[in-house]
C-alpha positions as CSV (number, residue, x, y, z in Angstrom):
1,N,-55.3,126.9,56.3
2,V,-53.0,128.3,59.3
3,Y,-54.9,126.3,62.2
4,H,-54.3,122.7,60.8
5,G,-52.3,122.7,57.6
6,L,-52.5,119.4,55.3
7,S,-54.5,117.8,58.2
8,L,-57.6,119.0,56.8
9,I,-57.0,117.4,53.3
10,P,-57.9,113.6,53.0
11,A,-55.0,111.8,51.2
12,A,-57.8,109.9,49.6
13,W,-58.8,112.8,47.5
14,V,-55.8,113.9,46.4
15,D,-54.7,113.2,42.8
16,G,-51.2,114.7,42.9
17,I,-49.2,117.0,45.0
18,Q,-46.4,119.5,43.5
19,I,-43.7,121.1,45.4
20,T,-41.9,124.3,44.2
21,K,-38.7,125.3,46.4
22,G,-37.2,128.8,46.7
23,A,-39.1,131.8,45.5
24,G,-42.5,131.0,43.2
25,S,-43.7,132.3,40.4
26,V,-45.2,136.5,40.6
27,V,-48.5,135.1,38.8
28,N,-49.5,133.7,42.5
29,G,-48.6,136.5,44.4
30,Y,-46.0,138.0,46.6
31,E,-46.2,135.7,49.5
32,S,-44.1,132.3,48.6
33,M,-41.2,133.0,50.4
34,A,-39.3,129.8,50.6
35,G,-41.5,127.4,48.1
36,Q,-45.0,126.5,47.4
37,I,-47.1,123.4,47.7
38,N,-49.7,122.7,45.3
39,I,-52.7,120.1,46.5
40,E,-54.4,118.7,43.2
41,L,-57.5,117.0,44.0
42,K,-59.1,114.5,41.6
43,K,-60.8,116.2,39.2
44,P,-64.7,115.2,37.8
45,F,-63.1,114.2,34.4
46,G,-61.2,111.5,36.0
47,K,-60.6,107.8,35.7
48,E,-62.1,106.8,38.9
49,N,-66.1,106.7,39.5
50,L,-66.3,105.3,42.9
51,L,-63.8,105.5,45.6
52,L,-64.0,104.0,49.4
53,D,-61.4,104.3,51.5
54,Q,-61.4,102.9,55.3
55,F,-58.8,103.5,57.9
56,V,-58.5,102.0,61.4
57,A,-55.9,102.7,63.9
58,Q,-54.5,101.1,66.8
59,S,-55.2,104.2,68.6
60,G,-59.0,104.1,68.1
61,R,-59.0,106.6,65.3
62,A,-61.4,105.8,62.3
63,E,-61.7,107.5,59.1
64,T,-64.0,106.9,55.9
65,D,-63.1,108.7,52.5
66,F,-65.9,109.1,49.7
67,M,-65.7,109.8,46.3
68,Y,-68.4,109.7,43.9
69,R,-68.2,111.1,40.1
70,K,-70.7,111.4,37.1
71,D,-70.6,112.3,33.8
72,I,-73.5,114.9,33.3
73,N,-72.9,115.0,29.4
74,K,-69.7,115.2,27.2
75,N,-68.7,118.7,28.6
76,L,-69.9,118.6,31.6
77,A,-69.0,116.2,35.2
78,T,-69.3,116.5,38.8
79,N,-67.7,114.4,41.8
80,L,-68.9,114.5,45.3
81,F,-66.3,113.9,48.3
82,A,-67.1,113.3,51.9
83,R,-65.3,112.4,54.8
84,A,-66.4,111.4,58.5
85,S,-63.3,110.8,61.1
86,F,-63.9,109.7,64.6
87,N,-61.2,109.3,67.1
88,P,-63.0,108.3,70.8
89,R,-60.6,106.4,72.8
90,I,-58.6,107.9,75.5
91,N,-55.1,107.2,75.4
92,D,-52.5,107.8,78.2
93,R,-49.6,105.5,77.6
94,N,-46.9,107.5,79.3
95,Q,-49.3,107.4,82.4
96,D,-48.9,111.6,83.0
97,G,-52.6,112.1,83.7
98,F,-52.6,114.1,80.1
99,L,-54.1,112.3,76.7
100,D,-51.7,111.4,74.4
101,M,-53.6,112.5,71.3
102,P,-56.8,114.6,71.5
103,V,-60.6,112.8,71.1
104,G,-62.7,114.2,68.5
105,K,-64.5,113.7,65.4
106,Q,-64.3,115.5,61.9
107,F,-66.9,116.2,59.0
108,Q,-66.1,117.2,55.6
109,V,-68.4,117.4,52.2
110,L,-66.9,118.8,48.9
111,N,-68.4,119.3,45.9
112,R,-66.8,119.9,42.3
113,W,-68.1,120.7,38.8
114,Q,-65.9,121.1,35.7
115,Y,-66.8,121.9,32.4
116,A,-64.5,121.9,29.0
117,N,-66.2,122.7,25.2
118,E,-64.6,122.3,22.1
119,N,-64.1,126.3,21.5
120,G,-61.6,126.0,24.4
121,L,-63.5,127.0,27.3
122,E,-63.0,125.4,30.3
123,G,-63.9,125.9,34.5
124,I,-64.0,124.0,37.6
125,V,-65.8,125.3,40.7
126,S,-65.7,123.8,44.2
127,V,-67.7,124.1,47.3
128,G,-66.7,122.7,50.6
129,Y,-67.4,122.6,54.2
130,I,-65.3,121.4,57.2
131,D,-66.5,120.7,60.8
132,D,-63.7,119.7,63.0
133,A,-64.1,119.4,66.8
134,H,-61.3,117.9,69.1
135,N,-60.7,117.4,73.0
136,G,-57.6,117.2,75.1
137,G,-56.0,118.0,78.1
138,Q,-56.2,115.8,81.4
139,V,-57.7,112.5,81.6
140,A,-59.9,113.4,84.6
141,S,-61.3,116.4,82.5
142,H,-63.0,113.5,80.4
143,E,-64.1,111.9,83.4
144,G,-66.5,114.7,84.6
145,D,-63.8,116.7,86.8
146,N,-64.3,120.2,85.9
147,N,-61.3,121.3,88.0
148,A,-59.0,119.6,85.8
149,Y,-57.0,120.8,82.9
150,G,-59.0,120.3,79.8
151,L,-58.5,121.3,76.2
152,G,-61.2,122.0,73.3
153,L,-60.7,122.9,69.6
154,S,-63.5,123.6,67.3
155,T,-62.9,124.5,63.6
156,K,-65.8,125.3,61.4
157,K,-64.8,126.2,57.3
158,F,-66.4,127.1,54.5
159,D,-64.4,127.2,51.0
160,A,-65.7,128.4,47.6
161,V,-63.2,128.0,44.6
162,A,-63.9,128.7,40.9
163,K,-61.6,128.7,37.8
164,V,-62.5,130.1,34.5
165,G,-60.2,130.0,31.1
166,K,-60.4,130.1,27.8
167,V,-58.1,129.2,24.8
168,L,-58.0,131.6,22.1
169,K,-57.9,129.9,18.8
170,G,-55.7,130.6,15.9
171,K,-53.2,131.8,18.1
172,P,-50.6,129.7,20.0
173,N,-49.9,129.7,23.8
174,T,-52.4,132.4,23.9
175,S,-55.4,132.3,26.9
176,I,-57.1,134.2,29.3
177,G,-57.6,132.7,32.8
178,T,-59.4,133.8,36.1
179,Q,-59.3,132.2,39.6
180,F,-61.6,133.3,42.3
181,M,-61.3,131.9,46.0
182,F,-63.4,133.0,48.8
183,N,-63.4,131.3,52.5
184,N,-64.8,131.5,56.2
185,L,-63.4,130.1,58.9
186,Q,-64.4,130.3,62.6
187,F,-61.9,128.7,65.1
188,D,-62.6,128.1,69.1
189,G,-60.0,126.9,71.4
190,E,-60.6,126.4,75.1
191,F,-57.6,125.8,77.6
192,G,-57.8,125.2,81.1
193,N,-61.3,124.7,83.2
194,V,-64.2,127.0,83.9
195,N,-62.6,128.9,87.0
196,N,-58.6,129.0,85.5
197,G,-59.1,129.0,81.4
198,R,-57.5,130.9,78.4
199,N,-59.8,131.2,75.5
200,Y,-58.6,132.0,71.8
201,N,-61.3,132.6,69.4
202,A,-60.3,133.8,65.9
203,S,-62.6,134.5,62.8
204,S,-61.6,135.4,59.1
205,S,-63.2,135.9,55.9
206,T,-60.5,136.1,52.8
207,L,-61.6,136.7,49.2
208,Y,-59.1,136.2,46.3
209,M,-59.4,136.9,42.9
210,N,-56.9,136.6,39.8
211,L,-57.0,138.0,36.0
212,M,-54.5,136.4,34.0
213,Y,-53.8,136.8,30.0
214,Q,-50.9,134.6,28.5
215,S,-49.4,135.0,24.8
216,Y,-46.1,135.5,23.5
217,I,-44.1,138.2,21.4
218,G,-43.5,137.9,17.8
219,N,-43.1,134.0,18.5
220,T,-43.3,131.4,20.9
221,N,-39.6,131.6,22.0
222,H,-40.7,134.6,23.8
223,Q,-43.8,134.2,26.0
224,F,-45.4,136.3,28.8
225,Q,-48.3,136.3,31.9
226,T,-49.7,139.3,32.7
227,G,-52.6,140.5,34.8
228,L,-54.4,141.8,38.1
229,S,-55.0,140.4,41.4
230,L,-57.0,141.4,44.4
231,Q,-56.9,139.7,48.0
232,S,-58.8,140.8,51.0
233,D,-58.4,139.3,54.4
234,D,-60.9,140.5,57.6
235,M,-59.8,138.7,60.5
236,E,-60.7,139.3,64.1
237,E,-59.0,137.3,67.3
238,S,-59.3,137.6,70.9
239,F,-57.0,135.9,73.6
240,E,-57.5,137.0,77.1
241,D,-57.2,140.5,77.4
242,Y,-56.0,140.7,73.7
243,K,-58.3,141.5,70.9
244,F,-57.1,142.3,67.4
245,S,-58.9,142.8,64.1
246,R,-58.0,143.9,60.7
247,I,-59.4,144.3,57.0
248,E,-56.2,143.9,54.3
249,T,-56.8,144.6,51.3
250,V,-54.4,144.4,48.6
251,P,-54.4,145.0,44.8
252,G,-51.6,144.1,42.6
253,A,-50.4,143.8,39.0
254,F,-47.9,141.3,37.9
255,F,-46.0,140.4,34.6
256,E,-43.5,137.4,33.8
257,Y,-41.5,137.0,31.0
258,T,-40.3,133.5,29.6
259,Y,-37.4,133.1,27.3
260,K,-37.4,129.4,25.7
261,P,-35.3,129.1,22.6
262,K,-35.5,125.7,23.2
263,E,-36.7,123.0,25.0
264,T,-33.6,122.4,27.1
265,F,-33.1,126.2,28.2
266,S,-35.7,128.4,30.2
267,L,-35.3,131.9,31.7
268,V,-38.0,133.4,33.4
269,G,-38.3,136.7,34.6
270,G,-41.1,138.2,36.7
271,I,-41.9,141.4,38.7
272,R,-45.1,142.5,40.4
273,T,-46.2,145.5,42.7
274,D,-49.0,145.6,45.1
275,Y,-50.8,148.4,47.3
276,N,-51.5,147.0,50.7
277,L,-54.4,149.1,52.2
278,I,-52.2,148.9,55.6
279,Y,-48.4,148.4,54.8
280,G,-48.8,150.4,51.1
281,W,-46.5,149.7,47.7
282,S,-44.3,147.1,47.3
283,I,-42.3,145.5,44.5
284,T,-41.6,141.6,44.2
285,P,-39.2,140.6,41.4
286,R,-38.1,136.8,40.9
287,I,-36.0,135.3,38.2
288,H,-35.8,131.1,37.6
289,S,-33.7,129.0,34.9
290,K,-33.4,125.8,33.9
291,Y,-30.8,124.2,31.6
292,R,-30.7,120.5,30.6
293,F,-27.7,119.2,29.1
294,N,-25.5,116.1,28.8
295,K,-28.0,114.6,26.3
296,E,-30.8,115.8,28.7
297,K,-29.9,113.7,31.2
298,T,-28.1,116.9,34.0
299,A,-30.7,119.5,34.7
300,L,-29.5,122.8,36.5
301,R,-31.7,125.4,38.0
302,L,-31.4,128.9,39.8
303,S,-33.8,130.9,41.2
304,A,-33.9,134.0,43.2
305,G,-36.4,136.7,44.7
306,M,-38.0,139.0,47.4
307,G,-41.1,137.7,49.3
308,R,-43.1,139.2,52.2
309,R,-46.3,138.3,54.2
310,T,-48.4,139.3,56.9
311,S,-47.6,137.7,59.9
312,N,-50.2,136.0,62.2
313,P,-48.4,135.3,65.2
314,L,-51.5,134.2,67.6
315,A,-53.4,131.5,64.8
316,Q,-49.8,130.1,64.1
317,N,-48.0,129.7,67.3
318,Q,-51.3,127.9,69.4
319,Q,-49.1,125.7,71.7
320,I,-48.4,128.7,73.8
321,F,-52.3,128.9,74.8
322,A,-51.6,125.6,76.2
323,S,-49.1,126.9,79.0
324,S,-49.1,129.6,81.6
325,R,-46.9,131.9,79.4
326,Q,-48.1,135.5,79.3
327,L,-47.8,137.2,76.2
328,Q,-45.6,140.2,75.3
329,F,-46.0,142.3,72.2
330,F,-42.8,144.8,71.4
331,T,-44.7,147.1,69.0
332,S,-43.0,148.7,65.9
333,N,-45.8,150.7,64.6
334,L,-49.6,150.7,66.4
335,D,-51.4,151.4,62.8
336,F,-50.2,147.7,61.8
337,P,-52.0,144.5,62.8
338,Y,-50.4,143.5,66.2
339,G,-48.1,146.7,66.0
340,L,-45.7,144.7,63.7
341,E,-44.7,145.4,60.4
342,Q,-44.8,142.8,57.5
343,E,-42.1,140.2,57.1
344,V,-39.8,140.4,54.2
345,S,-36.9,137.8,52.9
346,V,-34.7,137.1,50.0
347,N,-34.4,133.6,49.0
348,S,-32.1,132.2,46.3
349,G,-31.0,128.7,45.5
350,I,-29.3,126.2,43.0
351,S,-30.3,122.7,42.1
352,L,-28.3,120.2,40.0
353,Q,-29.9,116.9,39.2
354,H,-28.2,114.2,37.2
355,E,-29.6,110.4,35.7
356,F,-27.2,108.1,34.9
357,R,-26.7,104.4,35.6
358,L,-24.7,103.0,38.5
359,G,-23.7,99.5,37.0
360,Y,-26.9,98.3,35.4
361,M,-29.2,100.1,37.8
362,P,-31.0,103.6,36.4
363,T,-29.7,105.9,39.2
364,T,-30.7,109.8,39.9
365,V,-28.9,111.9,42.2
366,A,-30.1,115.4,43.2
367,V,-28.5,118.0,45.1
368,D,-30.0,121.6,46.0
369,F,-28.7,124.7,47.9
370,F,-31.0,127.6,49.2
371,N,-30.5,130.6,51.3
372,T,-33.2,132.6,52.8
373,T,-32.6,136.0,54.6
374,F,-35.1,137.8,56.5
375,L,-35.0,141.6,55.9
376,N,-37.7,141.6,58.5
377,E,-39.1,139.1,60.7
378,V,-41.7,138.4,63.4
379,V,-39.5,136.7,66.0
380,V,-41.7,134.4,68.4
381,D,-39.6,134.4,71.7
382,R,-40.2,131.8,74.3
383,E,-36.5,132.2,76.0
384,S,-38.2,133.1,79.0
385,S,-40.1,130.3,81.0
386,A,-42.6,132.9,81.8
387,R,-43.4,134.8,78.4
388,A,-44.1,134.3,75.1
389,S,-42.8,137.5,73.2
390,F,-43.2,138.6,69.6
391,Y,-41.2,141.4,68.0
392,N,-39.8,142.8,64.7
393,Q,-36.2,141.6,63.9
394,K,-34.2,143.2,60.9
395,N,-31.9,141.0,59.4
396,G,-32.4,138.8,61.9
397,T,-32.8,135.4,60.8
398,V,-30.7,133.6,58.3
399,A,-31.8,129.8,57.0
400,N,-29.4,127.8,54.8
401,S,-30.8,124.4,53.5
402,L,-28.7,121.9,52.1
403,Q,-30.3,118.5,50.6
404,A,-28.9,115.6,48.8
405,Q,-31.1,112.8,47.1
406,L,-30.1,109.4,45.6
407,D,-32.9,107.2,43.6
408,L,-31.7,103.6,42.7
409,T,-33.6,100.9,40.8
410,P,-31.8,98.0,41.6
411,A,-34.4,95.5,40.3
412,R,-37.9,95.9,38.2
413,R,-40.3,97.0,40.4
414,T,-37.9,98.1,43.3
415,D,-37.0,101.6,44.2
416,I,-34.9,102.8,46.8
417,R,-34.1,106.5,47.9
418,F,-31.7,107.8,50.0
419,A,-31.9,111.6,51.3
420,Y,-30.2,114.0,53.7
421,R,-30.8,117.3,54.7
422,M,-29.1,120.0,56.3
423,F,-31.2,122.6,57.6
424,D,-29.2,125.5,59.5
425,V,-31.5,128.1,60.8
426,K,-30.5,131.3,63.3
427,T,-32.3,134.1,64.4
428,Q,-31.2,136.9,66.6
429,Y,-33.3,137.0,69.6
430,L,-33.4,140.4,71.8
431,G,-30.9,140.2,75.0
432,Y,-29.7,136.4,73.6
433,G,-27.8,137.1,70.5
434,Y,-28.2,134.5,67.6
435,M,-29.1,131.2,68.4
436,P,-30.9,128.1,66.4
437,K,-34.4,128.0,65.9
438,P,-36.2,125.9,68.3
439,F,-37.4,122.5,67.2
440,I,-35.7,122.4,63.8
441,S,-33.4,119.1,63.5
442,K,-30.1,120.8,61.6
443,H,-29.6,117.1,60.3
444,R,-32.1,114.9,58.8
445,G,-31.8,111.6,57.2
446,F,-34.2,109.4,55.1
447,V,-34.3,105.8,53.7
448,N,-37.3,104.6,51.9
449,I,-37.6,101.1,49.7
450,T,-40.5,100.0,47.7
451,Q,-41.0,96.6,46.6
452,K,-43.7,95.6,44.1
453,T,-44.8,92.4,43.0
454,R,-46.4,91.1,39.5
455,T,-49.0,89.4,41.6
456,K,-50.2,93.4,43.1
457,W,-48.4,92.9,46.4
458,Q,-46.3,96.4,47.4
459,F,-44.2,96.3,50.1
460,S,-42.7,99.6,51.4
461,S,-40.5,100.7,54.4
462,T,-39.3,104.2,55.6
463,A,-36.6,105.1,58.1
464,T,-36.1,108.9,58.9
465,W,-33.4,109.7,61.4
466,Y,-33.8,113.5,63.3
467,G,-30.9,115.2,64.6
468,K,-30.8,116.8,68.0
469,Q,-33.6,120.1,68.3
470,R,-33.0,123.2,70.4
471,I,-35.6,123.5,73.4
472,P,-36.4,127.2,74.0
473,G,-35.1,128.3,77.3
474,A,-31.8,129.7,77.0
475,T,-29.6,129.7,80.1
476,A,-26.9,132.6,81.0
477,L,-23.5,131.2,81.9
478,T,-21.4,134.2,83.4
479,L,-17.7,133.8,83.3
480,P,-15.4,136.2,84.7
481,S,-14.6,139.3,83.1
482,T,-16.7,138.1,79.8
483,Q,-20.3,138.9,78.7
484,P,-22.9,135.8,79.7
485,I,-22.9,133.0,77.2
486,F,-26.2,131.4,76.6
487,V,-26.9,128.2,76.3
488,S,-29.9,125.9,75.7
489,K,-31.2,122.2,76.2
490,Y,-31.4,119.8,72.8
491,S,-33.4,117.0,72.7
492,P,-31.5,113.6,71.8
493,S,-31.5,112.2,68.3
494,F,-33.8,109.6,67.2
495,M,-35.1,107.7,64.5
496,L,-38.7,106.6,63.3
497,I,-39.6,103.5,61.3
498,N,-42.8,102.9,59.5
499,A,-43.8,100.2,57.0
500,Q,-46.7,99.1,55.2
501,V,-47.8,96.1,53.0
502,S,-50.7,96.4,50.5
503,K,-52.4,94.0,48.1
504,T,-54.7,94.8,45.5
505,F,-57.1,92.5,43.6
506,K,-58.3,92.8,39.9
507,N,-57.1,96.4,40.1
508,V,-60.3,97.1,42.4
509,F,-60.0,96.2,45.8
510,E,-57.2,96.9,48.0
511,L,-56.1,95.9,51.6
512,Y,-53.0,97.5,53.3
513,I,-51.7,97.1,56.9
514,G,-48.9,99.1,58.4
515,G,-47.3,100.4,61.3
516,E,-45.8,103.8,62.5
517,N,-43.0,104.4,64.8
518,L,-42.2,100.7,65.0
519,L,-39.3,101.1,67.2
520,N,-41.6,102.6,69.7
521,Y,-39.7,105.6,70.4
522,T,-41.1,108.3,72.7
523,Q,-40.2,111.7,74.3
524,E,-40.1,111.5,78.2
525,N,-42.2,113.9,80.0
526,P,-43.5,115.9,77.0
527,I,-45.4,118.3,79.1
528,Q,-43.5,120.4,81.9
529,E,-45.2,120.2,85.3
530,A,-48.1,117.8,83.8
531,A,-48.8,117.1,87.8
532,N,-49.5,120.6,88.4
533,P,-51.3,122.2,85.2
534,F,-52.1,125.7,86.7
535,D,-48.6,126.2,88.0
536,Q,-46.4,129.3,86.4
537,N,-44.1,126.8,85.0
538,F,-46.6,124.5,83.2
539,D,-45.8,123.9,79.4
540,A,-47.7,121.4,77.1
541,G,-45.9,123.3,73.7
542,L,-42.6,121.6,74.5
543,V,-43.3,119.0,72.2
544,W,-40.4,117.4,69.9
545,G,-41.0,113.9,69.2
546,P,-43.5,111.2,69.5
547,I,-45.6,110.7,72.5
548,F,-48.0,107.7,71.7
549,G,-45.4,105.4,70.5
550,R,-46.0,102.4,68.0
551,M,-49.3,102.4,66.2
552,I,-50.4,99.5,63.8
553,Y,-53.3,100.4,61.4
554,G,-55.2,98.7,58.4
555,G,-57.9,99.5,56.1
556,F,-58.8,98.9,52.6
557,R,-59.8,101.1,49.1
558,W,-62.3,100.1,46.8
559,R,-62.4,101.7,43.4
560,L,-64.4,101.5,40.4
561,R,-63.2,103.3,37.4
562,G,-64.6,104.2,34.3
């Protein structure tokens, strides 16, 4: 969801998360420019029959998550999910007159059905609905002052997903699969007040279908997947005098070959071709390889591939609406949505993982490096305080990512993880040249310690260090007889520490209490011109750190297993 991302997925519903770095499989489409996240929800054929999760935070936020599962017969099962979330309390700890976090409510319901029989036929169907409403802005706007600056966000979303497949008996690694997805979303945002406001409204409907066939050539050392896909997006947006609409339909075909002569080595090569009814033909090649050696204690992975996507610059940059910035589009082709070309990138990377013993401790070390080079990108330019500009930039952005991770097990039921990430992203801005992308810490550090006991206690603490981040708004320094040099402000580096303690009773009932941002670090003056929200320099979209400060929370989980 381009509007709220993972915030619309309750953690209590999640069974697992799989993260793929680098270019993904061509089976899943031509996007996946630098990785994929697969959120796997609890299935009807699961182990939990009942789950109740209650969360309460110091900020006033309360969340109740519920799941009920039932076997209809040996082949059919269903589960029902529900959520109710409320945040009614007005918080303004920094006394700038603006809410530290929005107030509001959210309701969700999801029903899933799963079927499987002895003939290899399997399927799962999900239908869900979300109603999310939040309000922010000045405290006075919540106290009846119609002249104060207010903010209102409303999201209504319907989803229907189906996956059906059949394993063909008598032929190993051979199956047919189908995927269907439809969602409809309505988003309404109000920024300002009745007399001086800015409204953003968007509605979108997406249909996605994928037909897949998997088998092998000669023997199972040579496997392949092939199929057809169709995606159609119908989107309408309006903001002030801007109105955009598009129906983007993309039929495609793909083929992916896997060479796996032994369990320790695999090579995957894929290619897909798509015809976008707006942008025309495209070809997407990708390749992945994995080799385990040193008695399978060491793994080496290589990947490379292309990706492309249609940018949604308004939906993806809603922080601009909570400001006095005027929008400016530098169009390259008026036949394209927003007058902008598709984004196209090339991603390549290498990963190395090694398992060994450090003294007596089981240890794993992993290092990976990825490069993403944009052949074409839609740049969001906020270097001028009065404008937000959108334009295509060819060969203008390069992102290099280096991550190192060390996992230690110094004792039974004790795990320690150290991680460091360098994320160097530079973009070429019109009139300014190359500069680091805003709000990205080039350097980040992470430490997590988890301790479990035989009596079902668990202690977990995490420290995350964020390096400085560039704040948009370049200033020219003109030196004698030279071209001007553009400099920007940077945020200070800071650290966030979180901790949680939990206790499980008889594998049924769990109590937990924790704290976020225990050092109580906050960004000073997060809103520019907070005292004059209708001033031409007002900007609430320059937040780089915490606003609320330390937050204590607690709750319980009640599980009944079958």
